[in-house]
Each structure stands twice: as structure tokens, then as C-alpha cells.
KELUMNU-955384 format. One line per field, with one value per atom (N, C-alpha, C): residue in one letter; z, x, y; residue number from 0; atom name. Coordinates in Angstrom, 1 decimal. Layout:
! KELUMNU-955384
rest: a,... $
pz: Z,... $
px: X,... $
py: Y,... $
nr: NUM,... $
atom: CA,... $
This chain:
! KELUMNU-955384
rest: m,m,m,a,a,a,k,k,k,n,n,n,a,a,a,r,r,r,l,l,l,y,y,y,e,e,e,v,v,v,t,t,t,l,l,l,r,r,r,n,n,n,g,g,g,y,y,y,g,g,g,t,t,t,w,w,w,k,k,k,k,k,k,i,i,i,h,h,h,p,p,p,a,a,a,p,p,p,s,s,s,e,e,e,a,a,a,d,d,d,l,l,l,r,r,r,n,n,n,t,t,t,l,l,l,n,n,n,l,l,l,d,d,d,n,n,n,d,d,d,v,v,v,k,k,k,l,l,l,i,i,i,s,s,s,i,i,i,k,k,k,s,s,s,i,i,i,g,g,g,w,w,w,h,h,h,p,p,p,f,f,f,s,s,s,l,l,l,e,e,e,l,l,l,n,n,n,d,d,d,g,g,g,c,c,c,n,n,n,d,d,d,l,l,l,d,d,d,f,f,f,t,t,t,t,t,t,k,k,k,e,e,e,m,m,m,s,s,s,f,f,f,s,s,s,r,r,r,s,s,s,s,s,s,h,h,h,g,g,g,y,y,y,d,d,d,y,y,y,l,l,l,r,r,r,r,r,r,q,q,q,f,f,f,p,p,p,d,d,d,k,k,k,a,a,a,k,k,k,e,e,e,i,i,i,d,d,d,e,e,e,f,f,f,q,q,q,k,k,k,n,n,n,q,q,q,n,n,n,q,q,q $
pz: -61.4,-62.1,-61.2,-61.8,-60.8,-60.9,-59.7,-59.5,-59.2,-59.0,-58.8,-59.4,-59.9,-60.6,-59.8,-59.7,-59.3,-59.7,-58.9,-59.3,-58.8,-59.7,-59.1,-59.3,-58.4,-58.4,-59.1,-60.2,-60.7,-60.5,-59.9,-59.9,-60.9,-61.6,-62.9,-62.7,-63.3,-63.4,-64.6,-64.9,-66.1,-65.7,-66.6,-66.5,-65.9,-66.0,-65.9,-64.3,-64.0,-62.5,-62.4,-61.1,-60.9,-60.9,-61.3,-61.5,-61.2,-60.9,-60.7,-61.6,-61.8,-62.7,-62.2,-62.6,-62.0,-63.3,-62.9,-64.0,-63.4,-64.3,-64.1,-64.3,-63.6,-63.9,-63.1,-63.5,-62.7,-61.5,-61.8,-60.9,-61.1,-59.9,-60.1,-61.2,-61.1,-62.1,-63.6,-63.9,-65.3,-65.7,-64.7,-65.0,-65.2,-64.6,-64.5,-66.1,-66.3,-67.7,-69.0,-68.7,-69.8,-70.1,-69.2,-69.3,-70.4,-71.3,-72.2,-72.0,-71.5,-71.1,-72.2,-72.4,-73.1,-72.5,-73.3,-72.9,-71.7,-71.8,-70.6,-69.6,-69.4,-68.2,-67.3,-65.9,-65.2,-64.2,-64.1,-63.3,-61.8,-61.0,-59.5,-58.6,-58.7,-58.0,-58.4,-58.1,-58.3,-56.8,-56.6,-55.4,-55.6,-54.9,-55.1,-54.2,-55.0,-54.3,-54.2,-54.2,-53.9,-55.0,-54.6,-55.5,-55.6,-56.9,-56.9,-57.8,-57.6,-58.5,-60.0,-61.0,-62.1,-62.6,-63.4,-64.3,-65.7,-66.5,-67.9,-67.9,-68.5,-68.9,-70.4,-71.0,-72.2,-72.3,-73.2,-73.5,-74.7,-74.5,-75.5,-76.3,-76.1,-77.2,-78.0,-78.0,-78.9,-79.2,-78.5,-78.9,-78.6,-77.4,-77.0,-75.4,-75.0,-73.6,-72.9,-71.8,-71.1,-69.7,-69.1,-67.9,-66.9,-65.8,-64.8,-63.6,-62.5,-61.2,-60.5,-59.5,-58.8,-59.9,-60.0,-60.8,-62.0,-62.1,-63.2,-64.3,-65.6,-66.6,-67.4,-68.0,-68.9,-70.1,-71.3,-72.7,-73.4,-74.5,-75.4,-75.4,-75.4,-75.6,-74.3,-73.2,-71.8,-71.5,-71.0,-70.4,-69.5,-69.6,-68.6,-69.3,-70.5,-70.8,-71.2,-71.7,-72.1,-70.8,-69.6,-68.4,-67.9,-67.9,-67.5,-68.5,-69.6,-70.7,-70.1,-69.8,-69.2,-67.8,-67.0,-65.8,-65.7,-66.7,-66.7,-68.0,-68.2,-69.5,-70.0,-68.9,-69.1,-69.7,-68.9,-69.5,-70.8,-71.0,-72.4,-73.5,-73.1,-74.2,-74.4,-73.3,-73.5,-74.5,-74.3,-75.0,-76.5,-76.7,-78.1,-78.7,-78.1,-78.6,-78.8,-78.0,-78.1,-79.5,-79.7,-80.8,-82.1,-82.0,-83.1,-83.6,-82.6,-82.9,-83.4,-82.9,-83.3,-84.8,-85.2,-86.8,-87.7,-87.2,-88.2,-88.8 $
px: 226.8,227.1,227.8,229.0,229.7,229.0,229.1,228.6,229.7,230.9,232.1,233.2,234.0,235.4,236.5,237.7,238.9,239.4,239.8,240.6,241.8,242.6,244.0,244.5,245.2,245.8,247.2,247.5,248.9,249.6,250.8,251.7,252.7,252.9,253.7,254.6,255.8,256.7,257.5,257.6,258.5,259.3,259.9,260.7,260.0,258.5,257.8,256.8,257.1,256.5,256.0,255.0,254.6,253.2,252.3,250.8,250.2,248.9,248.4,247.2,246.8,245.9,245.0,243.9,243.1,242.7,243.1,242.8,242.1,241.2,240.5,241.4,241.5,242.3,242.0,242.1,241.7,242.8,244.1,245.1,246.2,247.1,248.1,249.2,249.3,250.4,249.9,248.5,247.8,248.1,247.8,248.1,249.3,250.3,251.9,252.2,251.7,252.0,251.4,250.3,249.5,249.6,250.3,250.4,251.4,251.0,251.9,252.2,253.6,254.3,255.1,255.0,256.0,257.4,258.6,259.9,260.2,259.6,260.2,259.4,258.3,257.5,257.9,258.2,258.5,257.4,257.1,256.1,256.7,255.9,256.4,255.8,254.4,253.7,252.3,252.0,250.4,249.8,248.7,248.1,246.5,246.1,244.8,243.9,243.0,241.7,240.6,240.6,239.4,238.5,237.4,236.2,235.3,234.7,233.7,232.7,231.4,230.4,230.3,229.9,229.8,228.4,228.1,227.0,227.4,226.5,226.6,226.0,226.7,226.2,226.5,225.7,225.9,226.9,227.7,228.8,228.4,227.8,227.3,228.3,229.7,230.5,230.8,230.8,231.1,229.9,228.7,227.4,227.6,228.2,228.5,228.2,228.3,228.0,229.4,229.7,230.9,230.5,231.4,231.4,231.8,231.0,231.2,231.1,231.8,231.9,232.2,231.5,231.6,231.8,232.9,233.4,234.1,234.6,235.3,234.5,235.0,234.1,235.5,235.1,236.0,235.3,236.0,235.4,236.1,235.6,236.4,237.8,238.3,239.8,240.7,239.8,240.5,241.3,242.5,243.1,242.2,242.0,241.1,239.6,239.3,238.0,237.7,238.5,238.3,238.0,238.6,238.6,237.1,236.7,235.2,234.2,234.5,233.5,233.5,234.6,234.5,234.1,234.3,233.7,232.3,231.6,230.2,229.5,229.5,229.0,227.6,226.7,225.4,225.4,226.3,226.5,227.2,228.0,228.7,227.9,226.7,225.7,224.9,224.6,223.8,224.6,225.9,226.7,226.8,226.8,226.8,225.4,224.3,223.2,222.9,223.4,223.2,224.1,225.2,226.1,225.2,224.6,224.1,222.7,222.0,220.8,221.4,222.5,223.2,223.4,223.9,224.4,223.2,222.1,220.9,220.3 $
py: -72.8,-71.7,-70.7,-70.2,-69.1,-68.0,-67.3,-65.9,-64.9,-65.3,-64.3,-64.8,-63.7,-64.0,-63.2,-63.8,-63.4,-62.1,-61.2,-59.9,-59.9,-59.2,-59.0,-57.6,-57.0,-55.7,-55.8,-55.4,-55.4,-54.1,-54.1,-52.9,-53.0,-51.8,-51.8,-50.6,-50.3,-49.4,-49.2,-47.9,-47.7,-46.4,-45.7,-44.5,-43.3,-43.3,-42.3,-42.4,-43.6,-43.7,-45.2,-45.2,-46.5,-46.5,-47.4,-47.4,-48.7,-48.9,-50.0,-50.3,-51.6,-52.0,-53.2,-53.1,-54.3,-55.3,-56.6,-57.6,-58.8,-59.3,-60.6,-61.7,-62.7,-63.9,-65.2,-66.2,-67.5,-67.8,-67.2,-67.3,-66.4,-66.2,-65.4,-65.8,-67.0,-67.7,-67.5,-67.7,-67.4,-65.9,-65.1,-63.7,-63.4,-63.9,-63.5,-64.0,-65.2,-65.7,-65.1,-64.5,-63.9,-62.4,-61.8,-60.3,-60.1,-59.1,-58.8,-57.3,-57.2,-55.6,-55.3,-54.0,-53.3,-53.5,-53.5,-53.6,-52.8,-51.5,-50.6,-50.6,-51.7,-51.8,-52.9,-52.6,-53.8,-54.3,-55.4,-56.0,-55.9,-55.3,-55.1,-56.1,-56.1,-57.1,-57.4,-58.7,-59.1,-59.3,-58.9,-59.0,-59.5,-60.6,-60.8,-60.0,-59.4,-58.5,-59.4,-60.5,-61.3,-61.7,-62.3,-62.6,-61.6,-61.2,-60.1,-60.6,-60.1,-60.3,-59.6,-60.0,-59.3,-59.3,-58.3,-58.1,-57.7,-57.6,-57.2,-55.8,-54.8,-53.4,-53.1,-52.4,-51.8,-50.8,-51.0,-50.0,-49.1,-48.1,-47.0,-46.7,-46.6,-46.2,-47.3,-48.5,-49.5,-50.4,-50.0,-50.8,-52.2,-52.5,-54.0,-54.0,-55.4,-55.4,-55.9,-55.2,-55.5,-56.1,-56.9,-57.4,-56.3,-56.0,-55.0,-55.4,-54.7,-55.0,-53.6,-53.4,-52.0,-50.9,-50.2,-49.1,-49.6,-50.9,-51.5,-51.9,-51.8,-52.5,-53.1,-54.4,-55.2,-55.5,-54.9,-55.0,-56.0,-56.4,-57.5,-57.2,-55.9,-55.7,-55.8,-56.1,-56.1,-57.5,-57.3,-58.5,-59.3,-60.5,-61.4,-61.4,-60.9,-60.7,-62.6,-63.1,-64.5,-65.4,-65.1,-65.6,-65.5,-64.3,-63.7,-64.5,-64.7,-65.4,-66.9,-67.5,-68.9,-69.1,-67.9,-68.0,-68.1,-67.1,-66.9,-67.2,-68.4,-68.9,-68.4,-68.2,-67.7,-66.3,-65.5,-64.1,-64.2,-64.9,-65.0,-65.1,-66.1,-66.3,-65.2,-64.3,-63.0,-62.3,-62.0,-61.2,-61.6,-62.8,-63.4,-63.1,-63.3,-63.2,-61.7,-60.7,-59.4,-59.0,-59.3,-59.2,-59.7,-60.9,-61.5,-60.5,-60.1,-59.1,-57.7,-57.4,-56.0,-56.0,-57.3,-57.5,-57.8,-58.0,-58.2,-57.0 $
nr: 0,0,0,1,1,1,2,2,2,3,3,3,4,4,4,5,5,5,6,6,6,7,7,7,8,8,8,9,9,9,10,10,10,11,11,11,12,12,12,13,13,13,14,14,14,15,15,15,16,16,16,17,17,17,18,18,18,19,19,19,20,20,20,21,21,21,22,22,22,23,23,23,24,24,24,25,25,25,26,26,26,27,27,27,28,28,28,29,29,29,30,30,30,31,31,31,32,32,32,33,33,33,34,34,34,35,35,35,36,36,36,37,37,37,38,38,38,39,39,39,40,40,40,41,41,41,42,42,42,43,43,43,44,44,44,45,45,45,46,46,46,47,47,47,48,48,48,49,49,49,50,50,50,51,51,51,52,52,52,53,53,53,54,54,54,55,55,55,56,56,56,57,57,57,58,58,58,59,59,59,60,60,60,61,61,61,62,62,62,63,63,63,64,64,64,65,65,65,66,66,66,67,67,67,68,68,68,69,69,69,70,70,70,71,71,71,72,72,72,73,73,73,74,74,74,75,75,75,76,76,76,77,77,77,78,78,78,79,79,79,80,80,80,81,81,81,82,82,82,83,83,83,84,84,84,85,85,85,86,86,86,87,87,87,88,88,88,89,89,89,90,90,90,91,91,91,92,92,92,93,93,93,94,94,94,95,95,95,96,96,96,97,97,97,98,98,98,99,99,99,100,100,100,101,101,101,102,102,102,103,103,103 $
atom: N,CA,C,N,CA,C,N,CA,C,N,CA,C,N,CA,C,N,CA,C,N,CA,C,N,CA,C,N,CA,C,N,CA,C,N,CA,C,N,CA,C,N,CA,C,N,CA,C,N,CA,C,N,CA,C,N,CA,C,N,CA,C,N,CA,C,N,CA,C,N,CA,C,N,CA,C,N,CA,C,N,CA,C,N,CA,C,N,CA,C,N,CA,C,N,CA,C,N,CA,C,N,CA,C,N,CA,C,N,CA,C,N,CA,C,N,CA,C,N,CA,C,N,CA,C,N,CA,C,N,CA,C,N,CA,C,N,CA,C,N,CA,C,N,CA,C,N,CA,C,N,CA,C,N,CA,C,N,CA,C,N,CA,C,N,CA,C,N,CA,C,N,CA,C,N,CA,C,N,CA,C,N,CA,C,N,CA,C,N,CA,C,N,CA,C,N,CA,C,N,CA,C,N,CA,C,N,CA,C,N,CA,C,N,CA,C,N,CA,C,N,CA,C,N,CA,C,N,CA,C,N,CA,C,N,CA,C,N,CA,C,N,CA,C,N,CA,C,N,CA,C,N,CA,C,N,CA,C,N,CA,C,N,CA,C,N,CA,C,N,CA,C,N,CA,C,N,CA,C,N,CA,C,N,CA,C,N,CA,C,N,CA,C,N,CA,C,N,CA,C,N,CA,C,N,CA,C,N,CA,C,N,CA,C,N,CA,C,N,CA,C,N,CA,C,N,CA,C,N,CA,C,N,CA,C,N,CA,C,N,CA,C,N,CA,C,N,CA,C,N,CA,C,N,CA,C,N,CA,C,N,CA,C $
């Protein structure tokens, strides 16, 4: 069972400036192919920042469980969330059970 997931630092730019975002992904190629950028945003670079351990934490705002590592959290709406579910099937099962219990 996997204990870590790969993270990438993505540098983006538009007319207002340059910024960086962190995304989980199985590979740089997969991330490059699945990023949905607005027409005015240019992809500058993708850099691997290594493998990181993840845990589950309660997201009080939407009463859901998020994948978390260090100071970063990835919710259902985050790019790479499906990769994290595939990478950590036991944790994905915990999320599904939590959701099931919330809906009862």
C-alpha cells in the first residue's frame, strides 16, 4: 500500500503576474495533459517537489474529509484528487464511509 504521493510545483503567468500552485499527480506528463487553464493563463514550468506522506483531515467548512500533507490540503474539487484516491485506496474507502455516515 502506498504511503506517499508525488507533488509538483506549477508556475503560471497571466497579465497580472506570475504565481505558483502545488498539484498532486502521478507524473509530469499526466499533470501537463490534465491541467485546465484559462485562455489568458500560460504554463511556465512544472517541477517535481518529491514524494510526500498524506493523511486525512476533517474539512469543517464542507463537512468532508480532505487529503492533507504538511500545510497543504486537497479536497474533492482539487486538481489531482482522483490521483490521491487511486494512490491511497484505504484512505479513499475511509472518505466514502465518512460520506455515507454523513448522509444517513
